[in-house]
C-alpha positions in Angstrom: 27.7 -42.0 -23.6 31.3 -42.6 -24.4 32.2 -46.2 -25.3 34.1 -48.1 -22.6 37.9 -48.1 -22.8 40.8 -49.3 -20.8 42.9 -46.5 -19.2 45.7 -46.3 -16.7 47.2 -44.0 -13.9 74.7 -29.2 -57.6 78.3 -28.5 -60.0 75.7 -26.0 -59.0 72.1 -26.8 -59.6 70.1 -25.5 -62.5 69.0 -21.9 -62.2 66.8 -21.7 -59.1 63.1 -21.4 -59.6 61.4 -18.6 -57.7 58.8 -19.7 -55.2 55.3 -19.6 -56.4 53.5 -16.4 -55.7 49.9 -16.0 -54.7 47.8 -14.2 -57.3 46.9 -10.6 -56.5 43.5 -10.3 -54.9 41.0 -8.5 -57.1 38.4 -6.4 -55.3 35.7 -7.8 -57.5 36.3 -11.4 -56.3 35.5 -12.8 -52.9 38.0 -15.1 -51.2 36.0 -18.2 -52.2 35.5 -17.0 -55.7 39.2 -16.2 -56.0 40.0 -19.7 -54.8 37.7 -21.2 -57.4 39.3 -19.0 -60.1 42.8 -20.1 -59.0 41.8 -23.8 -59.1 40.3 -23.4 -62.6 43.5 -21.8 -63.9 45.6 -24.5 -62.3 43.5 -27.2 -63.9 43.9 -25.6 -67.3 47.6 -25.3 -66.9 48.4 -28.6 -65.3 51.2 -30.8 -66.5 50.5 -33.6 -69.0 51.9 -36.1 -66.5 49.8 -34.8 -63.6 47.1 -37.2 -62.2 44.2 -34.9 -61.6 41.9 -37.7 -60.4 44.4 -38.7 -57.7 44.9 -35.1 -56.7 41.1 -34.7 -56.2 40.9 -37.9 -54.1 43.9 -37.0 -52.0 42.6 -33.5 -51.3 39.3 -34.9 -50.2 41.0 -37.3 -47.7 43.3 -34.6 -46.4 40.4 -32.2 -45.9 38.2 -34.8 -44.2 40.8 -35.9 -41.7 42.1 -32.5 -40.8 38.6 -31.1 -40.3 37.9 -33.9 -37.8 40.7 -32.4 -35.7 40.0 -28.7 -36.4 36.3 -28.9 -35.4 37.3 -29.7 -31.8 38.1 -26.1 -30.6 35.0 -24.5 -32.1 32.8 -27.1 -30.5 34.5 -26.7 -27.1 34.2 -22.9 -27.3 30.5 -23.3 -27.8 30.3 -25.7 -24.8 32.1 -23.2 -22.7 29.4 -20.7 -23.2 26.7 -23.2 -22.3 28.3 -24.8 -19.3 26.0 -23.1 -16.7 22.7 -23.9 -18.4 20.4 -26.3 -16.6 20.4 -28.8 -19.5 24.1 -28.4 -20.2 25.0 -32.1 -20.3 22.2 -32.9 -22.8 23.2 -29.9 -25.0 26.9 -30.8 -24.9 26.2 -34.4 -25.9 24.0 -33.3 -28.8 26.6 -30.9 -30.1 29.4 -33.4 -29.8 27.5 -36.2 -31.5 26.4 -33.8 -34.3 29.7 -32.0 -34.9 32.3 -34.6 -33.8 30.6 -37.9 -34.2 31.0 -39.1 -30.7 29.8 -38.5 -27.2 31.8 -36.8 -24.4 32.8 -38.3 -21.0 29.8 -37.7 -18.7 31.9 -37.3 -15.6 33.7 -34.3 -16.9 30.5 -32.7 -18.1 28.5 -33.3 -14.9 31.1 -31.6 -12.7 30.9 -28.4 -14.7 28.3 -26.9 -12.3 30.8 -27.2 -9.4 34.0 -26.2 -11.2 34.8 -24.7 -14.5 34.5 -27.2 -17.3 37.8 -29.1 -17.6 38.6 -27.9 -21.2 42.1 -29.3 -21.2 40.9 -32.9 -20.6 38.0 -32.5 -23.0 40.3 -31.2 -25.7 42.7 -34.1 -25.3 39.7 -36.6 -25.1 38.3 -35.3 -28.4 41.6 -35.2 -30.1 42.3 -38.8 -29.2 38.8 -39.8 -30.4 39.6 -38.1 -33.7 42.9 -40.0 -33.9 41.2 -43.3 -33.2 38.6 -42.7 -35.9 41.3 -41.8 -38.4 43.2 -45.0 -37.6 40.1 -47.2 -37.8 39.0 -45.6 -41.2 42.5 -46.0 -42.6 42.7 -49.7 -42.1 39.1 -50.3 -42.9 38.8 -48.2 -46.1 42.4 -47.9 -47.4 41.7 -44.3 -48.5 45.2 -43.9 -49.9 44.9 -47.1 -51.9 48.4 -48.3 -51.0 48.1 -51.1 -48.5 50.2 -54.2 -48.8 48.8 -56.5 -51.4 46.9 -53.7 -53.2 47.1 -53.4 -56.9 49.2 -50.2 -56.6 51.6 -51.8 -54.1 52.1 -54.9 -56.2 52.7 -52.9 -59.3 55.3 -50.7 -57.6 57.0 -53.7 -56.0 57.5 -55.2 -59.4 58.8 -51.9 -60.8 61.2 -51.5 -57.9 62.6 -55.0 -58.5 62.9 -54.2 -62.2 65.1 -51.2 -61.3 67.4 -53.5 -59.3 66.1 -52.8 -55.7 64.5 -55.3 -53.4 63.6 -52.8 -50.6 62.9 -49.1 -50.3 63.8 -47.7 -46.8 63.0 -44.0 -46.4 63.9 -41.8 -43.5 62.2 -38.4 -43.8 62.7 -35.7 -41.2 60.2 -36.0 -38.2 58.9 -32.5 -39.0 55.1 -32.8 -39.6 55.5 -30.9 -42.8 57.1 -34.1 -44.2 54.6 -36.6 -42.8 53.0 -36.9 -46.2 56.2 -37.4 -48.1 55.5 -41.0 -49.1 51.8 -41.0 -50.1 51.6 -37.4 -51.4 55.0 -35.8 -52.3 56.4 -39.0 -53.8 53.1 -40.7 -54.5 54.3 -44.2 -53.4 52.0 -46.9 -52.0 52.8 -46.9 -48.3 52.7 -50.7 -48.2 55.8 -50.8 -50.4 57.9 -48.5 -48.4 59.7 -48.9 -45.0 59.4 -45.4 -43.3 61.3 -44.3 -40.3 61.1 -40.5 -39.5 63.8 -38.9 -37.3 64.5 -35.3 -36.4 66.7 -33.9 -39.2 66.4 -37.2 -41.0 69.3 -38.4 -38.8 68.3 -42.0 -38.5 69.9 -44.5 -36.2 72.6 -46.3 -38.1 72.8 -49.4 -35.8 69.0 -50.0 -36.0 69.0 -49.6 -39.7 71.8 -52.1 -40.1 69.7 -54.5 -38.0 66.8 -54.0 -40.4 69.1 -54.6 -43.3 70.2 -57.9 -41.8 66.6 -59.0 -41.3 65.8 -58.1 -44.9 68.7 -60.1 -46.2 67.9 -63.0 -44.0 64.4 -63.2 -45.5 66.0 -63.2 -48.9 68.3 -66.1 -48.0 65.7 -68.2 -46.1 62.4 -67.4 -47.8 63.3 -65.6 -51.1 61.3 -62.6 -50.0 60.9 -60.4 -52.0 63.4 -62.2 -54.2 66.2 -64.7 -53.8 69.5 -63.7 -52.4 71.3 -64.8 -55.6 69.6 -62.1 -57.5 71.8 -59.0 -57.9 69.4 -56.4 -56.4 70.2 -53.8 -53.7 68.7 -52.4 -50.5 68.0 -48.7 -51.2 68.2 -46.3 -48.3 66.8 -42.9 -48.9 67.0 -39.7 -46.7 64.5 -36.9 -47.3 65.6 -33.6 -45.8 63.7 -30.4 -46.2 64.0 -26.7 -46.8 61.8 -23.6 -47.4 61.9 -21.6 -50.6 59.7 -18.9 -49.1 61.5 -18.3 -45.7 64.8 -20.4 -45.9 66.3 -18.8 -42.8 63.4 -19.5 -40.4 61.3 -22.3 -41.8 63.9 -24.8 -42.8 64.8 -27.8 -40.7 65.0 -26.9 -37.0 67.3 -29.8 -36.3 69.9 -28.2 -38.6 69.3 -24.5 -37.7 67.3 -23.9 -40.9 70.5 -24.4 -42.8 69.7 -26.2 -46.1 73.4 -27.1 -46.8 73.8 -28.5 -43.2 70.5 -30.5 -43.6 71.7 -32.1 -46.9 75.2 -32.7 -45.5 73.9 -34.3 -42.4 71.6 -36.6 -44.3 74.3 -37.6 -46.7 76.8 -38.3 -43.9 74.3 -40.6 -42.1 73.7 -42.5 -45.4 77.4 -43.0 -45.9 77.8 -44.1 -42.3 75.1 -46.7 -42.8 76.7 -48.0 -46.1 80.1 -48.1 -44.4 78.7 -50.0 -41.4 77.2 -52.7 -43.7 80.4 -53.1 -45.7 82.6 -53.2 -42.7 80.5 -55.8 -41.0 79.7 -58.1 -43.9 81.7 -57.4 -47.0 82.9 -54.8 -49.4 80.2 -54.1 -52.0 77.3 -55.4 -49.9 74.0 -54.7 -51.5 73.3 -51.1 -50.3 72.6 -48.1 -52.5 71.9 -44.6 -51.3 69.7 -41.7 -52.4 69.5 -38.1 -51.0 66.3 -36.1 -51.7 65.3 -32.6 -50.6 61.7 -31.5 -50.2 60.5 -27.8 -50.3 57.9 -27.7 -47.6 56.3 -24.7 -49.2 55.6 -26.1 -52.7 56.3 -29.9 -52.1 58.7 -29.9 -55.1 61.6 -32.2 -54.6 65.2 -32.0 -55.6 67.1 -35.2 -56.2 70.9 -35.5 -55.7 71.3 -38.0 -58.5 74.2 -40.4 -57.7 76.7 -41.4 -60.4 77.1 -45.0 -61.6 79.6 -45.7 -58.8 77.1 -44.4 -56.2 78.8 -41.1 -55.4 76.5 -38.3 -54.3 77.3 -34.6 -54.5 75.3 -32.6 -52.0 75.9 -29.4 -54.1 74.4 -30.9 -57.3 70.8 -31.9 -57.8 68.0 -32.1 -60.3 65.0 -29.9 -59.3 61.5 -31.2 -60.1 60.4 -27.6 -60.8 62.9 -27.3 -63.5 61.9 -30.7 -64.9 58.3 -29.6 -64.7 59.0 -26.4 -66.8 61.1 -28.3 -69.3 58.3 -30.9 -70.0 55.0 -29.1 -69.5 54.4 -28.4 -73.2 55.1 -31.9 -74.4 52.7 -34.7 -75.0 52.5 -37.2 -72.1 54.8 -39.9 -73.5 57.3 -37.4 -74.8 57.3 -35.7 -71.4 58.0 -39.0 -69.7 60.9 -39.8 -72.1 62.3 -36.3 -71.5 62.1 -36.7 -67.7 64.2 -39.9 -67.9 66.7 -38.3 -70.3 67.1 -35.4 -67.8 67.8 -37.8 -65.0 70.2 -39.9 -67.0 72.0 -36.8 -68.1 72.1 -35.2 -64.7 75.7 -36.3 -64.0 77.0 -35.8 -67.6 77.9 -32.1 -66.9 76.4 -30.8 -70.1 72.7 -31.0 -69.2 71.7 -32.3 -72.7 70.1 -35.4 -71.2 72.1 -37.9 -73.3 72.5 -41.1 -71.4 76.3 -41.5 -71.2 76.5 -44.2 -68.6 77.1 -41.8 -65.7 73.9 -42.8 -63.9 72.9 -46.4 -63.2 70.0 -47.2 -65.5 67.9 -48.7 -62.7 68.5 -45.8 -60.4 67.7 -43.4 -63.2 64.4 -45.1 -63.9 63.4 -45.0 -60.3 64.3 -41.3 -59.9 62.4 -40.5 -63.1 59.4 -42.2 -61.6 59.7 -40.2 -58.3 60.0 -36.9 -60.2 57.0 -37.8 -62.4 55.0 -38.6 -59.3 56.1 -35.3 -57.7 54.9 -33.4 -60.8 51.3 -34.4 -59.7 52.1 -33.1 -56.2 53.3 -29.8 -57.6 50.0 -29.4 -59.4 48.2 -30.5 -56.2 49.7 -27.6 -54.3 49.1 -25.2 -57.2 45.5 -26.3 -57.5 44.4 -26.4 -53.8 46.9 -24.1 -52.2 47.6 -21.4 -54.7 51.1 -22.7 -55.3 52.4 -22.7 -51.7 51.0 -23.8 -48.4 49.5 -21.1 -46.1 50.9 -22.9 -43.1 54.6 -22.4 -43.9 55.5 -23.4 -40.4 54.4 -26.0 -37.9 50.7 -26.7 -37.6 50.7 -30.3 -36.3 47.7 -31.6 -34.3 49.6 -34.1 -32.0 52.9 -35.7 -31.3 53.4 -39.3 -32.1 56.0 -41.1 -29.9 57.4 -44.7 -30.3 57.3 -47.1 -33.2 54.4 -47.3 -35.6 51.8 -44.8 -37.0 51.5 -46.6 -40.4 48.2 -44.7 -40.8 49.6 -41.2 -40.6 50.4 -39.8 -44.1 49.2 -36.2 -44.0 51.2 -33.0 -43.9 51.3 -31.1 -40.6 49.1 -33.7 -38.8 51.7 -35.3 -36.6 55.1 -34.6 -35.3 57.0 -37.9 -35.1 59.4 -38.8 -32.4 60.5 -42.3 -33.5 62.2 -44.1 -30.6 62.5 -47.3 -28.5 63.0 -45.3 -25.3 62.6 -41.6 -24.3 66.2 -41.6 -23.2 67.5 -42.3 -26.7 64.9 -40.1 -28.4 65.0 -37.2 -26.0 66.2 -34.7 -28.6 63.4 -35.6 -31.0 60.8 -35.4 -28.3 62.1 -32.1 -26.9 61.8 -30.5 -30.4 58.2 -31.7 -30.6 57.3 -30.3 -27.1 58.9 -27.0 -28.0 56.9 -26.8 -31.2 53.6 -27.6 -29.3 54.4 -25.0 -26.6 54.0 -22.5 -29.3 51.0 -24.2 -31.0 49.0 -25.2 -28.0 50.4 -24.2 -24.6 50.5 -20.6 -25.6 46.7 -20.8 -26.0 46.1 -22.7 -22.8 45.6 -26.0 -24.6 47.5 -29.2 -23.7 50.1 -31.0 -25.8 48.5 -34.2 -27.0 51.0 -37.1 -27.2 50.1 -40.5 -28.7 52.4 -43.2 -27.5 52.5 -46.1 -29.9 54.3 -49.4 -30.1 53.6 -51.9 -32.9 54.3 -55.6 -32.3 54.3 -58.9 -34.2 51.2 -60.8 -33.1 52.9 -64.1 -34.2 55.5 -63.7 -31.5 54.4 -65.0 -28.1 54.1 -62.3 -25.5 54.7 -59.5 -28.0 51.6 -57.6 -27.2 52.3 -57.6 -23.5 55.8 -56.3 -24.1 54.4 -53.5 -26.3 52.1 -52.5 -23.6 55.0 -52.4 -21.1 57.0 -50.3 -23.6 54.0 -47.8 -23.7 53.8 -47.6 -19.9 57.6 -47.2 -19.6 57.6 -44.4 -22.2 54.6 -42.8 -20.4 56.5 -42.8 -17.1 59.5 -41.3 -18.7 57.5 -38.5 -20.3 55.9 -37.8 -16.9 59.4 -37.5 -15.3 60.8 -35.4 -18.1 57.9 -32.9 -18.2 56.5 -32.9 -14.7 55.3 -29.2 -14.8 53.3 -29.7 -18.0 51.8 -33.0 -16.8 50.9 -31.6 -13.4 49.1 -28.6 -14.8 47.2 -30.6 -17.4 49.1 -29.1 -20.3 50.4 -32.5 -21.5 48.2 -35.6 -22.0 49.2 -39.0 -23.2 47.3 -41.8 -25.0 48.9 -45.3 -25.0 48.2 -47.5 -27.9 49.6 -50.7 -29.5 49.0 -52.4 -32.9 49.5 -55.8 -34.3 51.6 -55.2 -37.4 51.0 -58.7 -38.7 47.4 -57.9 -39.3 45.7 -55.0 -41.2 44.0 -53.6 -38.1 43.8 -50.2 -36.4 45.7 -49.3 -33.2 44.3 -50.5 -29.8 44.1 -48.0 -26.9 45.5 -49.4 -23.7 45.9 -46.4 -21.5 45.6 -42.7 -21.0 46.5 -39.8 -18.7 42.8 -38.8 -18.6 41.4 -40.1 -15.4 37.7 -40.7 -15.0 35.8 -41.8 -11.9 33.6 -44.3 -13.8 34.3 -46.8 -16.5 34.9 -45.4 -20.0 37.3 -42.9 -21.4 40.8 -42.8 -22.7 
């Protein structure tokens, strides 16, 4: 039986690199054999700076999590064929326990002899179960090995400070194809990065200024992560995206699949943030900016390397694929030195990699580290995805709404709509609903929405307020999409999490109504 739950009512860039092509299929090789052959070739040709062990570990985690979601529809299809058998409830529970690892709500199963099995509610139930299992495992097992206080997080924090930065704040686009940007594409320990996804990477300037103020206050009052007298800066990063395979259709929807508009929009928002800080506090306040592009087909990044004065040119960048090609035949240490030289020479105009002072040394070291990490991700995609992802477009499993989701770091698992209220985040949410009308509603499946608000448990009444935020957001979603809600084509799960503790999210409500205790 289901466990009890509470529930409620570029100067131009270097010559472009052609997108990776899939190997021609040989009639003598089956699909699985071809895949093995491709992986063997990729392993033999991997870059000397590529971390093969990390790639294998990350692939195992990605596969495990996504399979927990992707098993749901096949199981429900089988149950649909059995729903009129005399022992249907017993068979259904056996299948669910064996294939999904949890039981199903008995009230839905037991009514199948009167009406057709409520597949929409069952689908949402199972998907929410999978989400809760992923959340619990993430905080229990630290599968990405990047939680706060971990060895990798502490090492990166020290490196970041040595580069002259006391905080790394990243705003990727909310598109699910960038949900893995931190832990996979950039290979950063998630506990060391402040992440705030927004549609088109168009983050809220005022909220970001407030977070800057809180960060600087900690430095003044508690010397965390370092004292305010130390000359380090707050680094704000935007990660926009583009598609090398289908640039006119699979780029950023928020910018009309226009790569130049995506880069320009991200750069403008960065500049507005910097200007807001300087206007409010002082000229030269400790804010640096970095613009990064991500190819959602290959996961290769391009970095718009700023000059020593902080100026960024949206038409000038250093492409990780070009760096990969320029260093793949060198020994590891020589390759690492060459990567740094290419970064430091990116603004010199001659491309010879000679450090001429045009790039801040600390910024250069950080960018070189990001590109080195991305080299592993390029090999990851080449090894496990034949050079480019098969799901070039959207393939997310659910929409995440609110503030939180620290545990979601996988590509095309979640579409994020980061917001305090639906009113202010309506555009982000509408984009997500539009995406899922194509992914789910077109197949008769509901749009699963997980509403999430994290809170500080050390603050009196914070949990209660987070629950109220969830309920307010749930009501606003119901009012915004009444037809979808009324037809069972949109379901919500309400959850909160204490961000002061390393614990999973807690479910506090759901749109799935059951007649007896238990259920979301």
